[in-house]
DOPA-909902 format. One record per atom (N, C-alpha, C): x, y, z; residue in three letters. Coordinates in steps of 0.02 Angstrom, whole numbers, padded with zeros to 5 digits, always signed. Layout:
# residues N
XYZALA ...
This chain:
# residues 357
+01797-01502+00250UNK +01756-01442+00242UNK +01790-01390+00197UNK +01848-01407+00169UNK +01884-01359+00127UNK +01845-01341+00064UNK +01798-01383+00045UNK +01759-01371-00016UNK +01698-01328-00004UNK +01690-01304+00058UNK +01631-01264+00076UNK +01652-01199+00109UNK +01608-01150+00104UNK +01619-01086+00139UNK +01557-01071+00181UNK +01564-01026+00229UNK +01509-01009+00274UNK +01462-00959+00240UNK +01404-00950+00271UNK +01356-00900+00247UNK +01387-00831+00248UNK +01425-00816+00302UNK +01455-00750+00308UNK +01507-00738+00253UNK +01546-00790+00237UNK +01597-00783+00184UNK +01563-00774+00116UNK +01510-00813+00104UNK +01474-00806+00040UNK +01442-00738+00034UNK +01415-00713+00089UNK +01384-00646+00088UNK +01435-00593+00070UNK +01494-00597+00099UNK +01546-00549+00084UNK +01569-00555+00011UNK +01575-00616-00012UNK +01597-00629-00081UNK +01547-00603-00132UNK +01482-00613-00117UNK +01429-00594-00165UNK +01402-00523-00153UNK +01427-00491-00100UNK +01407-00422-00083UNK +01332-00417-00069UNK +01308-00464-00028UNK +01239-00463-00004UNK +01241-00475+00071UNK +01183-00472+00104UNK +01181-00485+00176UNK +01179-00560+00189UNK +01201-00582+00248UNK +01195-00653+00266UNK +01122-00677+00264UNK +01075-00633+00282UNK +01004-00651+00279UNK +00985-00670+00207UNK +01013-00634+00159UNK +00997-00648+00088UNK +01025-00716+00068UNK +01085-00733+00091UNK +01115-00798+00075UNK +01073-00854+00106UNK +01052-00844+00169UNK +01010-00894+00201UNK +00945-00904+00162UNK +00919-00849+00135UNK +00858-00854+00095UNK +00869-00896+00032UNK +00927-00886-00001UNK +00944-00928-00059UNK +00943-01002-00039UNK +00974-01017+00017UNK +00979-01087+00040UNK +00911-01115+00058UNK +00873-01076+00096UNK +00807-01100+00118UNK +00760-01113+00061UNK +00770-01078+00005UNK +00727-01087-00053UNK +00757-01132-00107UNK +00811-01168-00089UNK +00840-01216-00134UNK +00874-01187-00195UNK +00899-01126-00189UNK +00928-01093-00247UNK +01004-01101-00251UNK +01033-01138-00203UNK +01105-01151-00204UNK +01116-01227-00205UNK +01128-01256-00264UNK +01139-01329-00269UNK +01197-01351-00225UNK +01187-01404-00187UNK +01240-01431-00146UNK +01247-01400-00078UNK +01208-01349-00063UNK +01212-01318+00004UNK +01186-01368+00056UNK +01218-01368+00114UNK +01197-01415+00167UNK +01208-01382+00235UNK +01178-01413+00284UNK +01185-01387+00352UNK +01250-01412+00384UNK +01279-01370+00427UNK +01333-01393+00470UNK +01306-01451+00512UNK +01347-01501+00523UNK +01325-01558+00563UNK +01307-01535+00633UNK +01244-01547+00653UNK +01221-01530+00720UNK +01207-01456+00730UNK +01209-01417+00675UNK +01196-01345+00680UNK +01144-01323+00629UNK +01119-01262+00638UNK +01070-01235+00592UNK +01102-01196+00535UNK +01166-01180+00540UNK +01201-01140+00490UNK +01211-01179+00425UNK +01209-01143+00369UNK +01219-01173+00304UNK +01293-01174+00284UNK +01310-01223+00245UNK +01376-01226+00212UNK +01364-01220+00137UNK +01404-01178+00105UNK +01396-01163+00033UNK +01454-01193-00005UNK +01441-01232-00059UNK +01496-01256-00101UNK +01541-01198-00122UNK +01605-01208-00115UNK +01654-01154-00121UNK +01650-01115-00186UNK +01641-01149-00242UNK +01644-01115-00307UNK +01575-01096-00335UNK +01525-01097-00291UNK +01458-01079-00313UNK +01455-01005-00334UNK +01423-00994-00391UNK +01412-00925-00412UNK +01348-00898-00380UNK +01347-00833-00369UNK +01289-00801-00340UNK +01227-00813-00383UNK +01172-00837-00353UNK +01110-00845-00391UNK +01086-00778-00419UNK +01048-00781-00473UNK +01017-00720-00499UNK +00968-00695-00447UNK +00979-00635-00421UNK +00939-00613-00364UNK +00878-00573-00386UNK +00842-00550-00336UNK +00777-00518-00349UNK +00784-00456-00392UNK +00840-00419-00383UNK +00846-00358-00421UNK +00853-00372-00495UNK +00887-00427-00514UNK +00894-00445-00584UNK +00827-00470-00612UNK +00786-00501-00569UNK +00722-00528-00591UNK +00673-00474-00611UNK +00687-00411-00595UNK +00640-00359-00612UNK +00624-00360-00686UNK +00675-00371-00728UNK +00665-00370-00800UNK +00624-00429-00824UNK +00619-00482-00781UNK +00583-00542-00801UNK +00509-00540-00783UNK +00490-00489-00745UNK +00419-00485-00726UNK +00377-00479-00789UNK +00319-00508-00787UNK +00278-00516-00847UNK +00268-00450-00884UNK +00251-00397-00850UNK +00236-00335-00885UNK +00275-00275-00858UNK +00304-00282-00800UNK +00337-00225-00769UNK +00288-00178-00734UNK +00223-00194-00738UNK +00174-00151-00707UNK +00169-00164-00631UNK +00156-00111-00594UNK +00149-00116-00522UNK +00075-00116-00503UNK +00058-00156-00454UNK -00010-00158-00428UNK -00008-00141-00353UNK -00064-00123-00324UNK -00064-00111-00251UNK -00038-00172-00214UNK +00005-00161-00165UNK +00035-00216-00128UNK -00003-00233-00065UNK -00055-00193-00051UNK -00099-00206+00006UNK -00171-00209-00016UNK -00210-00251+00017UNK -00283-00245+00011UNK -00303-00186+00054UNK -00348-00144+00029UNK -00362-00082+00065UNK -00435-00064+00060UNK -00466-00054+00118UNK -00537-00033+00118UNK -00545+00032+00080UNK -00593+00033+00034UNK -00603+00093-00006UNK -00556+00098-00065UNK -00519+00045-00080UNK -00474+00046-00137UNK -00511+00060-00202UNK -00478+00092-00249UNK -00511+00117-00309UNK -00501+00073-00370UNK -00483+00009-00360UNK -00472-00035-00417UNK -00531-00038-00464UNK -00592-00041-00437UNK -00651-00049-00479UNK -00671+00015-00514UNK -00645+00073-00493UNK -00662+00137-00523UNK -00607+00165-00568UNK -00554+00125-00579UNK -00498+00151-00617UNK -00517+00173-00687UNK -00562+00136-00718UNK -00582+00154-00786UNK -00614+00223-00787UNK -00657+00237-00738UNK -00690+00302-00735UNK -00641+00357-00716UNK -00600+00345-00666UNK -00552+00395-00645UNK -00501+00408-00700UNK -00482+00354-00735UNK -00432+00360-00788UNK -00453+00404-00845UNK -00518+00414-00853UNK -00543+00459-00906UNK -00521+00531-00894UNK -00501+00546-00833UNK -00481+00614-00817UNK -00405+00625-00816UNK -00367+00572-00828UNK -00294+00582-00829UNK -00278+00633-00884UNK -00244+00688-00867UNK -00236+00742-00916UNK -00170+00740-00954UNK -00126+00691-00940UNK -00057+00695-00964UNK -00051+00696-01040UNK -00094+00659-01074UNK -00089+00655-01148UNK -00111+00720-01181UNK -00164+00750-01155UNK -00192+00810-01186UNK -00161+00874-01160UNK -00145+00874-01096UNK -00116+00935-01065UNK -00042+00925-01056UNK -00005+00943-01106UNK +00067+00928-01107UNK +00105+00964-01051UNK +00076+01017-01023UNK +00112+01053-00971UNK +00105+01019-00903UNK +00060+00969-00898UNK +00053+00933-00834UNK +00107+00880-00830UNK +00156+00892-00786UNK +00215+00849-00780UNK +00222+00817-00711UNK +00176+00835-00665UNK +00182+00812-00596UNK +00118+00778-00574UNK +00125+00732-00525UNK +00067+00697-00497UNK +00070+00699-00422UNK +00013+00712-00390UNK +00009+00713-00317UNK -00052+00674-00295UNK -00042+00632-00242UNK -00098+00596-00212UNK -00090+00599-00136UNK -00122+00649-00104UNK -00112+00660-00033UNK -00147+00612+00014UNK -00193+00571-00009UNK -00223+00517+00031UNK -00207+00451-00005UNK -00145+00430-00005UNK -00125+00377-00052UNK -00156+00309-00036UNK -00166+00291+00027UNK -00197+00227+00043UNK -00163+00170+00008UNK -00202+00127-00025UNK -00174+00069-00060UNK -00140+00086-00126UNK -00152+00147-00152UNK -00116+00169-00211UNK -00140+00144-00278UNK -00203+00123-00284UNK -00227+00096-00348UNK -00221+00148-00404UNK -00241+00209-00391UNK -00237+00261-00442UNK -00164+00280-00453UNK -00125+00285-00400UNK -00054+00300-00407UNK -00020+00253-00456UNK -00028+00188-00446UNK +00007+00141-00489UNK -00023+00139-00559UNK -00087+00152-00565UNK -00117+00156-00632UNK -00086+00214-00671UNK -00079+00271-00637UNK -00047+00329-00669UNK +00025+00313-00689UNK +00063+00284-00643UNK +00134+00271-00656UNK +00145+00216-00707UNK +00097+00169-00713UNK +00102+00117-00764UNK +00089+00145-00834UNK +00048+00197-00838UNK +00025+00222-00903UNK +00060+00286-00926UNK +00089+00323-00879UNK +00117+00388-00898UNK +00184+00400-00864UNK +00225+00439-00897UNK +00289+00460-00869UNK +00281+00531-00842UNK +00293+00540-00778UNK +00288+00606-00747UNK +00355+00624-00716UNK +00369+00688-00714UNK +00434+00711-00689UNK +00440+00706-00614UNK +00386+00721-00578UNK +00388+00721-00505UNK +00324+00690-00477UNK +00331+00654-00422UNK +00275+00621-00389UNK +00276+00638-00315UNK +00218+00652-00288UNK +00210+00665-00216UNK +00153+00622-00190UNK +00167+00580-00141UNK +00114+00542-00108UNK +00121+00551-00033UNK +00064+00551+00002UNK +00067+00559+00074UNK +00006+00525+00106UNK +00011+00517+00172UNK -00043+00489+00211UNK -00026+00503+00285UNK -00077+00505+00327UNK -00063+00515+00399UNK -00051+00449+00434UNK -00060+00394+00400UNK -00047+00328+00430UNK +00028+00314+00425UNK +00063+00322+00482UNK +00136+00317+00482UNK +00160+00247+00463UNK +00123+00196+00483UNK +00143+00127+00467UNK +00136+00113+00392UNK +00084+00141+00362UNK +00076+00134+00290UNK +00133+00169+00252UNK +00148+00229+00272UNK +00202+00267+00239UNK +00269+00234+00249UNK +00281+00206+00309UNK +00343+00169+00320UNK +00349+00110+00271UNK +00293+00078+00255UNK +00294+00022+00209UNK +00311+00045+00139UNK +00281+00100+00117UNK +00299+00128+00052UNK +00374+00144+00048UNK +00399+00176+00100UNK +00469+00197+00100UNK +00515+00136+00100UNK +00497+00085+00139UNK +00538+00024+00142UNK +00539-00011+00074UNK +00482-00015+00040UNK +00481-00045-00026UNK +00525-00006-00074UNK +00523+00060-00070UNK +00564+00101-00114UNK +00638+00093-00100UNK +00657+00093-00037UNK +00728+00099-00018UNK +00760+00034+00005UNK +00720-00016+00024UNK +00750-00076+00055UNK +00710-00138+00035UNK +00695-00144-00029UNK +00651-00199-00052UNK +00683-00268-00042UNK +00748-00273-00048UNK +00781-00338-00040UNK +00769-00368+00030UNK +00782-00327+00081UNK +00772-00352+00149UNK +00698-00367+00162UNK +00654-00323+00138UNK +00583-00334+00148UNK +00561-00400+00117UNK +00581-00413+00055UNK +00562-00474+00021UNK +00590-00535+00057UNK +00651-00531+00080UNK +00681-00587+00117UNK +00642-00602+00180UNK +00624-00551+00217UNK +00585-00560+00279UNK +00516-00590+00263UNK +00484-00564+00211UNK +00417-00588+00194UNK +00418-00661+00171UNK +00469-00679+00134UNK +00475-00749+00112UNK +00481-00796+00172UNK +00521-00775+00220UNK +00529-00817+00280UNK +00462-00823+00318UNK +00428-00766+00326UNK +00364-00768+00362UNK +00312-00810+00324UNK +00311-00803+00258UNK +00264-00841+00218UNK +00277-00916+00223UNK +00340-00936+00217UNK +00358-01006+00221UNK +00339-01036+00289UNK +00355-00999+00342UNK +00341-01022+00410UNK +00265-01026+00422UNK +00229-00976+00399UNK +00157-00973+00412UNK +00119-01027+00375UNK +00135-01037+00312UNK +00098-01086+00272UNK +00111-01158+00294UNK +00167-01169+00328UNK +00183-01236+00352UNK +00145-01254+00416UNK +00112-01206+00447UNK +00079-01217+00511UNK +00006-01242+00502UNK -00019-01275+00554UNK -00090-01293+00554UNK -00131-01233+00577UNK -00197-01240+00580UNK -00242-01183+00594UNK -00227-01152+00662UNK -00218-01192+00713UNK -00206-01165+00780UNK -00139-01128+00783UNK -00088-01157+00752UNK -00022-01126+00752UNK -00023-01061+00712UNK -00063-01059+00659UNK -00068-00998+00619UNK -00100-00942+00661UNK -00152-00959+00698UNK -00184-00909+00739UNK -00136-00881+00791UNK -00098-00925+00822UNK -00048-00902+00870UNK +00003-00857+00838UNK +00027-00877+00778UNK +00077-00836+00742UNK +00048-00768+00723UNK -00015-00767+00702UNK -00047-00704+00683UNK -00051-00657+00743UNK -00074-00684+00800UNK -00082-00642+00859UNK -00014-00617+00884UNK +00037-00658+00879UNK +00104-00636+00899UNK +00129-00581+00852UNK +00116-00589+00787UNK +00137-00537+00739UNK +00099-00472+00752UNK +00035-00477+00767UNK -00005-00417+00781UNK +00020-00382+00844UNK +00035-00421+00896UNK +00061-00392+00958UNK +00128-00358+00946UNK +00171-00389+00907UNK +00236-00359+00892UNK +00228-00295+00851UNK +00183-00297+00802UNK +00169-00238+00761UNK +00146-00180+00805UNK +00100-00194+00851UNK +00076-00141+00895UNK +00129-00115+00942UNK +00174-00160+00964UNK +00229-00138+01007UNK +00274-00089+00970UNK +00291-00106+00908UNK +00332-00062+00867UNK +00296+00003+00853UNK +00231-00002+00841UNK +00190+00058+00827UNK +00190+00105+00887UNK +00180+00078+00946UNK +00179+00119+01007UNK +00246+00152+01020UNK +00300+00117+01003UNK +00367+00143+01014UNK +00391+00189+00958UNK +00349+00196+00906UNK +00367+00240+00850UNK +00423+00212+00808UNK +00431+00145+00808UNK +00484+00114+00768UNK +00456+00096+00699UNK +00484+00127+00648UNK +00462+00115+00579UNK +00522+00094+00539UNK +00526+00029+00526UNK +00584+00000+00492UNK +00561-00058+00449UNK +00608-00098+00425UNK +00591-00155+00382UNK +00549-00207+00418UNK +00562-00217+00483UNK +00521-00265+00521UNK +00448-00241+00524UNK +00439-00177+00539UNK +00371-00150+00543UNK +00335-00155+00476UNK +00371-00142+00421UNK +00341-00147+00355UNK +00323-00219+00338UNK +00366-00266+00358UNK +00353-00337+00346UNK +00289-00358+00383UNK +00283-00337+00445UNK +00224-00355+00485UNK +00161-00322+00456UNK +00169-00261+00431UNK +00111-00227+00400UNK +00084-00268+00342UNK +00128-00291+00298UNK +00106-00330+00240UNK +00081-00398+00262UNK +00116-00431+00308UNK +00094-00496+00331UNK +00024-00493+00361UNK +00012-00445+00405UNK -00054-00439+00436UNK -00107-00423+00384UNK -00091-00380+00337UNK -00139-00362+00286UNK -00160-00422+00243UNK -00112-00465+00229UNK -00126-00522+00185UNK -00159-00581+00223UNK -00158-00579+00289UNK -00186-00635+00327UNK -00244-00615+00372UNK -00260-00550+00377UNK -00313-00528+00422UNK -00381-00534+00389UNK -00433-00521+00426UNK -00502-00523+00401UNK -00513-00466+00351UNK -00530-00484+00289UNK -00550-00437+00237UNK -00498-00384+00219UNK -00436-00394+00238UNK -00384-00345+00221UNK -00395-00277+00254UNK -00427-00276+00312UNK -00443-00212+00345UNK -00382-00183+00380UNK -00380-00117+00384UNK -00334-00083+00430UNK -00378-00043+00477UNK -00382-00066+00540UNK -00426-00034+00589UNK -00389-00029+00655UNK -00396+00027+00688UNK -00365+00035+00754UNK -00417+00054+00805UNK -00403+00037+00868UNK -00449+00055+00922UNK -00432+00125+00948UNK -00465+00145+01002UNK -00455+00212+01028UNK -00384+00223+01054UNK -00351+00169+01072UNK -00282+00174+01096UNK -00232+00176+01038UNK -00258+00167+00977UNK -00214+00168+00919UNK -00186+00101+00900UNK -00208+00047+00934UNK -00183-00020+00919UNK -00222-00052+00862UNK -00186-00084+00818UNK -00217-00123+00764UNK -00252-00183+00795UNK -00317-00193+00778UNK -00355-00243+00815UNK -00397-00289+00769UNK -00378-00295+00706UNK -00416-00337+00660UNK -00401-00411+00673UNK -00452-00454+00675UNK -00440-00525+00686UNK -00412-00559+00624UNK -00389-00620+00633UNK -00361-00659+00578UNK -00416-00679+00528UNK -00398-00682+00465UNK -00443-00705+00413UNK -00439-00781+00406UNK -00482-00808+00363UNK -00485-00881+00354UNK -00460-00900+00285UNK -00397-00884+00270UNK -00369-00899+00204UNK -00328-00963+00208UNK -00339-01008+00161UNK -00302-01071+00161UNK -00230-01063+00136UNK -00221-01021+00085UNK -00155-01016+00055UNK -00142-00944+00034UNK -00138-00897+00081UNK -00130-00826+00064UNK -00061-00812+00034UNK -00059-00770-00017UNK +00005-00748-00044UNK +00029-00689-00003UNK +00080-00701+00035UNK +00106-00649+00080UNK +00161-00610+00046UNK +00200-00643+00004UNK +00256-00610-00030UNK +00248-00616-00106UNK +00226-00563-00138UNK +00224-00560-00211UNK +00287-00524-00233UNK +00340-00562-00242UNK +00406-00533-00253UNK +00408-00489-00315UNK +00383-00514-00371UNK +00387-00476-00433UNK +00351-00409-00427UNK +00292-00410-00396UNK +00256-00347-00389UNK +00291-00299-00342UNK +00319-00324-00288UNK +00355-00279-00242UNK +00414-00247-00276UNK +00447-00284-00320UNK +00504-00256-00357UNK +00480-00204-00407UNK +00424-00218-00440UNK +00396-00168-00486UNK +00374-00105-00450UNK +00343-00114-00392UNK +00323-00057-00351UNK +00385-00016-00331UNK +00437-00051-00309UNK +00499-00017-00289UNK +00526+00026-00347UNK +00526-00002-00405UNK +00551+00034-00464UNK +00509+00096-00478UNK +00443+00089-00474UNK +00399+00146-00489UNK +00407+00202-00437UNK +00426+00184-00376UNK +00429+00233-00322UNK +00497+00268-00315UNK +00544+00251-00357UNK +00612+00275-00347UNK +00617+00352-00345UNK +00576+00386-00384UNK +00580+00459-00386UNK +00522+00493-00350UNK +00488+00454-00307UNK +00429+00482-00273UNK +00448+00515-00207UNK +00417+00572-00193UNK +00420+00602-00127UNK +00366+00568-00084UNK +00386+00533-00032UNK +00340+00495+00010UNK +00338+00527+00079UNK +00281+00555+00097UNK +00277+00597+00156UNK +00224+00570+00204UNK +00241+00568+00268UNK +00192+00553+00320UNK +00168+00621+00346UNK +00107+00638+00331UNK +00082+00702+00353UNK +00013+00718+00328UNK -00013+00774+00348UNK -00079+00797+00329UNK -00080+00814+00254UNK -00139+00807+00224UNK -00145+00821+00152UNK -00126+00894+00135UNK -00135+00939+00184UNK -00120+01009+00171UNK -00045+01022+00159UNK -00003+00975+00183UNK +00069+00983+00172UNK +00087+00979+00098UNK +00041+00954+00057UNK +00055+00947-00015UNK +00053+01014-00051UNK +00029+01067-00018UNK +00020+01132-00051UNK +00084+01158-00081UNK +00141+01146-00048UNK +00204+01172-00073UNK +00228+01135-00136UNK +00202+01074-00148UNK +00220+01035-00207UNK +00175+01051-00266UNK +00112+01062-00252UNK +00061+01068-00305UNK +00062+01137-00336UNK +00065+01138-00403UNK +00062+01201-00440UNK +00022+01190-00504UNK +00028+01236-00551UNK -00012+01231-00612UNK +00013+01178-00661UNK +00065+01142-00642UNK +00090+01086-00683UNK +00071+01018-00653UNK +00026+01018-00603UNK +00013+00959-00564UNK -00058+00932-00574UNK -00063+00866-00582UNK -00127+00831-00579UNK -00133+00801-00509UNK -00188+00814-00475UNK -00197+00793-00405UNK -00259+00748-00400UNK -00250+00692-00365UNK -00307+00649-00350UNK -00315+00645-00274UNK -00375+00662-00250UNK -00391+00658-00179UNK -00441+00600-00168UNK -00423+00555-00123UNK -00467+00501-00103UNK -00471+00501-00026UNK -00507+00549+00002UNK -00509+00555+00076UNK -00552+00500+00106UNK -00550+00492+00171UNK -00598+00447+00204UNK -00669+00468+00184UNK -00708+00420+00162UNK -00774+00435+00137UNK -00821+00457+00193UNK -00866+00502+00176UNK -00918+00522+00222UNK -00966+00464+00231UNK -00979+00441+00293UNK -01024+00384+00303UNK -01094+00397+00274UNK -01123+00346+00244UNK -01190+00353+00216UNK -01244+00351+00269UNK -01228+00319+00326UNK -01274+00318+00383UNK -01234+00328+00446UNK -01267+00340+00501UNK -01233+00351+00564UNK -01196+00290+00588UNK -01216+00231+00565UNK -01183+00169+00588UNK -01136+00140+00536UNK -01126+00176+00481UNK -01086+00148+00426UNK -01012+00154+00438UNK -00991+00195+00485UNK -00920+00206+00495UNK -00891+00148+00536UNK -00886+00089+00503UNK -00868+00027+00538UNK -00795+00022+00557UNK -00754+00064+00529UNK -00682+00058+00542UNK -00650+00125+00552UNK -00602+00128+00595UNK -00563+00189+00603UNK -00495+00178+00571UNK -00483+00215+00517UNK -00422+00207+00478UNK -00361+00226+00519UNK -00368+00279+00557UNK -00317+00298+00606UNK -00354+00319+00669UNK -00318+00347+00717UNK -00350+00370+00778UNK -00393+00432+00765UNK -00385+00464+00707UNK -00416+00528+00694UNK -00475+00520+00646UNK -00532+00549+00665UNK -00592+00544+00624UNK -00594+00602+00573UNK -00623+00587+00514UNK -00629+00636+00461UNK -00703+00654+00456UNK -00725+00701+00499UNK -00796+00717+00503UNK -00815+00770+00451UNK -00877+00795+00455UNK -00901+00843+00406UNK -00860+00907+00404UNK -00837+00929+00462UNK -00796+00990+00463UNK -00731+00979+00424UNK -00703+00918+00430UNK -00642+00901+00393UNK -00657+00898+00318UNK -00715+00871+00300UNK -00734+00868+00229UNK -00738+00939+00200UNK -00765+00985+00238UNK -00772+01054+00214UNK -00704+01088+00209UNK -00659+01073+00256UNK -00591+01100+00252UNK -00557+01076+00188UNK -00567+01012+00172UNK -00538+00986+00110UNK -00567+01022+00049UNK -00632+01033+00049UNK -00663+01068-00008UNK -00634+01138-00017UNK -00621+01172+00039UNK -00589+01238+00035UNK -00518+01234+00009UNK -00482+01182+00031UNK -00413+01171+00008UNK -00413+01158-00067UNK -00460+01117-00090UNK -00466+01103-00162UNK -00476+01167-00201UNK -00518+01211-00175UNK -00529+01275-00210UNK -00466+01317-00213UNK -00426+01315-00161UNK -00362+01351-00161UNK -00316+01323-00216UNK -00315+01257-00223UNK -00273+01227-00274UNK -00300+01241-00344UNK -00366+01243-00349UNK -00399+01262-00412UNK -00375+01331-00433UNK -00372+01377-00386UNK -00350+01445-00400UNK -00277+01446-00423UNK -00238+01397-00401UNK -00168+01392-00423UNK -00162+01368-00495UNK -00214+01334-00520UNK -00212+01307-00588UNK -00200+01233-00591UNK -00198+01199-00534UNK -00190+01126-00534UNK -00253+01093-00562UNK -00245+01034-00592UNK -00301+00994-00616UNK -00317+00942-00563UNK -00380+00936-00542UNK -00397+00899-00481UNK -00456+00852-00493UNK -00451+00791-00463UNK -00506+00744-00459UNK -00513+00723-00386UNK -00575+00723-00361UNK -00589+00701-00293UNK -00643+00646-00296UNK -00636+00595-00256UNK -00688+00544-00250UNK -00717+00546-00180UNK -00781+00528-00174UNK -00812+00524-00109UNK -00878+00486-00115UNK -00909+00472-00059UNK -00974+00439-00059UNK -01028+00488-00083UNK -01083+00461-00106UNK -01139+00502-00127UNK -01195+00497-00075UNK -01206+00550-00036UNK -01256+00547+00016UNK -01327+00536-00010UNK -01337+00548-00075UNK -01403+00539-00104UNK -01422+00465-00111UNK -01374+00420-00097UNK -01391+00349-00095UNK -01442+00334-00041UNK -01438+00372+00013UNK -01483+00359+00070UNK -01530+00417+00084UNK -01514+00476+00057UNK -01557+00535+00069UNK -01554+00581+00008UNK -01607+00580-00032UNK -01608+00619-00094UNK -01600+00694-00080UNK -01616+00715-00020UNK -01614+00786-00004UNK -01547+00808+00027UNK -01501+00761+00033UNK -01435+00778+00063UNK -01390+00807+00008UNK -01380+00872+00011UNK -01340+00907-00039UNK -01271+00927-00013UNK -01246+00889+00036UNK -01184+00908+00069UNK -01128+00921+00019UNK -01113+00873-00024UNK -01058+00882-00071UNK -01076+00927-00130UNK -01139+00926-00150UNK -01161+00972-00203UNK -01149+01045-00182UNK -01160+01058-00118UNK -01148+01126-00093UNK -01074+01139-00082UNK -01039+01090-00053UNK -00968+01100-00037UNK -00926+01110-00100UNK -00945+01076-00154UNK -00907+01081-00217UNK -00949+01113-00272UNK -00985+01165-00253UNK -01030+01198-00301UNK -00993+01229-00360UNK -00929+01245-00352UNK -00890+01275-00406UNK -00855+01223-00449UNK -00861+01158-00430UNK -00830+01105-00468UNK -00884+01064-00506UNK -00861+01016-00545UNK -00906+00972-00581UNK -00916+00908-00541UNK -00978+00886-00533UNK -00993+00826-00495UNK -01025+00774-00540UNK -00995+00715-00540UNK -01022+00660-00580UNK -01034+00600-00535UNK -01090+00567-00544UNK -01107+00508-00505UNK -01094+00445-00546UNK -01055+00399-00516UNK -01038+00337-00551UNK -01056+00277-00507UNK -01074+00222-00538UNK -01093+00161-00501UNK -01031+00125-00477UNK -01035+00098-00416UNK -00979+00060-00387UNK -01007+00006-00342UNK -00968-00047-00333UNK -00987-00099-00286UNK -00964-00081-00216UNK -01006-00092-00167UNK -00984-00086-00097UNK -00945-00149-00081UNK -00880-00142-00071UNK -00836-00200-00064UNK -00832-00227+00007UNK -00839-00184+00057UNK -00831-00207+00126UNK -00889-00180+00167UNK -00927-00226+00196UNK -00984-00208+00238UNK -00997-00265+00286UNK -01014-00250+00347UNK -01028-00302+00396UNK -01086-00346+00374UNK -01136-00315+00344UNK -01196-00351+00323UNK -01188-00370+00250UNK -01182-00435+00236UNK -01172-00457+00167UNK -01231-00439+00122UNK -01291-00431+00151UNK -01349-00413+00111UNK -01345-00340+00087UNK -01301-00301+00118UNK -01296-00230+00099UNK -01242-00218+00048UNK -01211-00271+00024UNK -01159-00263-00027UNK -01192-00261-00096UNK -01174-00212-00135UNK -01204-00207-00201UNK -01188-00141-00234UNK -01225-00122-00286UNK -01212-00061-00323UNK -01238+00000-00286UNK -01194+00049-00280UNK -01214+00114-00254UNK -01178+00166-00298UNK -01197+00229-00291UNK -01163+00282-00327UNK -01107+00311-00284UNK -01052+00328-00317UNK -01000+00367-00285UNK -00990+00431-00326UNK -00957+00479-00296UNK -00947+00543-00329UNK -00876+00550-00357UNK -00871+00575-00418UNK -00808+00598-00445UNK -00817+00673-00458UNK -00776+00711-00423UNK -00781+00784-00425UNK -00718+00811-00459UNK -00726+00854-00509UNK -00669+00879-00547UNK -00674+00954-00555UNK -00617+00985-00570UNK -00617+01057-00585UNK -00602+01070-00658UNK -00610+01018-00699UNK -00597+01028-00771UNK -00640+00978-00811UNK 
């Protein structure tokens, strides 16, 4: 055995964690690595050089662009072209900051960061598990990727019944961590795993605050998109990532800031609110509070875009947002309804883009 070293010795030599060395071995990236006889531990050929790791691979990613790492109800991927028409950075040279207080899946965030260089970024959300995942990707992407690779490999090797059991166990563990207020790399790993394997990529909680979405029927889900996670990590390095109410952004936003608000949409019908994003509902009174907050930021000189549902889809006489944002500009744009219980109700509807410039 003199020609081999242990995982722990290799980890110390290469200045990585033992988990990372095991990941190299499990993915066949160390030629000649073998198991200890009768044990699960790996043996590493003594003179093996450290494989090129994930951090070096960042430069090899096809474009370096970051995409949303979660599927997210209400994601703005299909409206990016319309929203992007309002990005002010090229024409308004004094706009150097970006804020997105309802960050969700981050489609607009990453579109902005892919296309423009900004001095400061502020993102926030009241979903603590979501924010923990953003922070983990920014600060601890190596461990997150290693954990996700292991979960992906184990999950894809299982049959349908075993996958369902694994999903339910992961969901139960996620909820246990959630109830205990534990937000770490394990919680972030479970967040991404559940999102990539659940029904329709939903994030829904019950009245007790437990995540309760059933498993989806995906044959070969991509659970770990390593290149994208690394690109996301790079884009987030200088971002202020906050778990909190959107109003907390007031201290960051000034006349040098472009702000995008994507709050929970106002339901088009009384039965349309099929999912609870968190334990807290965003009712009409909350929508009006946001409109008042937007006006305060307008008075500061910030440039602002807000998206929301258009109540006129179902009631031509419903002027809720026309009244609430009477001092702003309201534009109606066509969008596909991406998630609905009734497949017959999926199709083109109007959404609102509200701006102060």
